[in-house]
N, C-alpha and C positions, 0 to 999 in steps of 0.2 A: 318158121318165124311170119308174124302180123307187125309191118308198121304202120303205124296213125299217127298219126299229126293230134298230138294237144294243145290247146290252149291253154297258158299257164299263169297266174296273173301272182302278183306280191300283193301283201294285205293294202298296200298306200293306191293300189290300180282299182279297189274295188269300189261297189258301191255300198251304201250306208248298211243297205236289209244282206250284203254280203256278208260283209264287217261285223255283222248280228251274230253271223251265223261264227263267223271263228270264234267271236270272244264267248261265244256260246259253247263251243267245242273246248278251247284251251281252260276254260273254267272247270271241264271233269276231271281236271288236273292240275287243281289249285298250288300254290309255291311255300311248302311248311317252312318255319324256320320259327328258331328259339328266340324268346326275351325272357328279361328279366323284372321281377317286381319291388316294389319297395323294400321289399320282408327279404328277396335275393334267392327263390324263390325259380324255378326255373316253369315255363307257362308256353306249352306250346300252342303257335299262333297259324294261320292259315292266312297269306293272302289271293285273291279273287283277282282275275285279269278283268270283270267287269267294276273291277272298282278301280282301275287305273286310267291315268290317260292315255289317248287314243297313239300321242305319240313313243310311248312307253311298251304298248302293242306291239306297234310296228317296229321297232328296234328288236324285240325277240323274235319273232318273225323271219328279221332280216337275218339275224345274229345265228338263228336255226334253220336258216336255207329252207323255211317254209312256203309252198306256192299253193294255189288254191285252183280250183274251180271259178268261175264269173257268178257261181251260186255259194260263194264260200265253201267249199268242203275242197278238203285236206287231199293234198296228190300225194300218194303216197311213192315211193321210190322207183322217182321215174330216173329213167337213165335219156338221155339227150345224144344223138346220134347228128354230128356235126354230115351238115350238107356236103355232097360231094361234087 
């Protein structure tokens, strides 16, 4: 096993270009929900992160524990080893 050191950032720590990359990544899987029109018909809706406020995106990333590279690429399956 190799041990490497990775710098991982929360959404709020990223610059604007990196945040744009995160939002583009999140928009690949929009939030789907149902609403009802005036006639009672169920309508399927999609909400994209690019339409949200930055504070809401930050909260979403914090709740889900997302970490990113400084370029805004999501870091998946990060295992943290405490220093000895």
